[in-house]
C-alpha positions as CSV (number, residue, x, y, z in Angstrom):
1,M,2.1,-0.2,-14.6
2,E,0.5,3.3,-14.4
3,P,-2.9,3.7,-16.1
4,L,-1.5,6.2,-18.7
5,E,1.1,3.7,-19.8
6,Y,-1.3,0.9,-21.1
7,L,-4.1,3.0,-22.8
8,P,-4.1,6.0,-24.7
9,N,-3.9,9.3,-22.6
10,D,-7.7,10.3,-23.6
11,E,-9.2,6.9,-22.5
12,V,-8.0,6.8,-18.8
13,N,-8.0,8.6,-15.8
14,D,-5.4,8.2,-13.1
15,G,-5.8,9.5,-9.7
16,E,-4.2,12.9,-10.5
17,R,-6.6,13.3,-13.4
18,L,-9.7,12.0,-11.3
19,W,-8.7,14.7,-8.5
20,Q,-8.3,17.6,-11.3
21,K,-11.4,16.7,-13.3
22,L,-14.0,15.7,-10.6
23,V,-12.8,15.6,-7.0
24,R,-11.4,18.9,-6.6
25,R,-14.3,20.7,-8.4
26,N,-16.9,19.4,-6.2
27,N,-17.8,18.7,-2.4
28,F,-16.6,15.4,-1.8
29,A,-15.7,14.8,2.0
30,L,-14.0,11.4,1.5
31,V,-12.6,9.7,-1.5
32,C,-11.6,5.8,-0.8
33,C,-8.9,4.5,-3.5
34,G,-7.2,1.1,-4.2
35,H,-4.9,-0.8,-6.4
36,V,-1.6,1.2,-5.7
37,C,1.3,-0.6,-4.4
38,P,3.7,-0.7,-2.8
39,P,3.1,0.5,0.1
40,G,-0.7,0.3,-0.7
41,R,-2.0,2.5,1.9
42,G,-2.1,6.3,2.9
43,L,-4.1,9.5,4.0
44,L,-4.0,12.5,2.3
45,S,-6.0,15.7,3.3
46,S,-6.4,17.9,0.3
47,T,-8.3,21.5,-0.3
48,N,-10.8,21.3,-3.1
49,D,-11.8,24.4,-5.1
50,R,-14.6,25.4,-2.7
51,G,-12.0,25.6,0.1
52,Q,-13.3,22.7,2.0
53,T,-11.0,19.6,3.0
54,T,-11.3,16.4,1.1
55,Q,-9.8,13.3,2.8
56,Q,-8.3,10.8,0.2
57,M,-7.5,7.1,1.7
58,V,-5.8,4.6,-0.5
59,V,-5.6,1.0,0.5
60,D,-4.3,-2.2,-1.3
61,Y,-2.9,-5.3,0.4
62,Q,-2.5,-7.4,-2.7
63,E,1.4,-7.4,-2.6
64,R,1.0,-9.2,0.9
65,P,1.1,-13.2,0.8
66,L,-2.3,-15.1,-0.6
67,G,-3.0,-11.9,-2.5
68,G,-3.8,-9.8,0.5
69,E,-4.4,-12.3,3.4
70,G,-7.8,-11.0,3.2
71,Y,-7.0,-7.8,4.9
72,L,-9.9,-5.2,4.4
73,R,-10.6,-1.6,5.7
74,L,-13.5,-1.1,8.2
75,L,-14.7,2.6,8.6
76,E,-16.8,3.5,11.5
77,F,-18.5,6.8,11.0
78,L,-19.2,8.3,14.6
79,P,-22.7,10.0,15.4
80,D,-21.1,13.4,15.5
81,G,-21.0,13.2,11.7
82,R,-17.3,14.1,11.4
83,T,-15.1,11.5,13.1
84,V,-14.1,8.5,11.2
85,H,-12.1,5.4,12.8
86,V,-10.3,3.1,10.6
87,K,-9.2,-0.4,11.2
88,T,-7.7,-3.0,9.0
89,Y,-8.9,-6.5,9.7
90,S,-8.3,-10.0,8.2
91,P,-11.2,-12.4,8.4
92,L,-8.8,-15.1,7.5
93,Y,-6.7,-14.7,10.4
94,D,-9.3,-13.0,12.7
95,K,-6.7,-10.3,13.3
96,Y,-6.4,-6.6,12.9
97,L,-3.1,-4.7,12.0
98,P,-2.3,-2.3,14.7
99,D,0.4,-0.1,13.4
100,A,-0.5,3.7,12.7
101,A,-0.8,3.2,9.0
102,N,-3.5,0.7,9.5
103,Q,-5.5,1.8,12.4
104,F,-6.1,5.6,12.9
105,S,-8.8,8.1,13.0
106,F,-9.5,11.5,10.9
107,E,-12.4,14.1,10.8
108,L,-14.4,15.0,7.9
109,E,-15.3,18.6,7.3
110,R,-19.1,19.6,7.5
């Protein structure tokens, strides 16, 4: 169910409203979101009002067995101040998800 379906429109902000009201107007380099399923993962690069790139990452594994199998996102910010390596790991299984949707890199704009 979408947020606007269960609360009056003026009392809730979905992802698009957050982008329009807050993120695009300011200098956010990265936004991490969740509670969107399926497929529960994605990366979007968008240009904000200042002409800079904002990386928007969504992840939500709750549709998997056991409410997500313990999978979580690990972000490694490299010393260059730009590069971010992303991995998806489950401490329950001591296992990484190796596919391109769950293990990737991107760059932040300075």
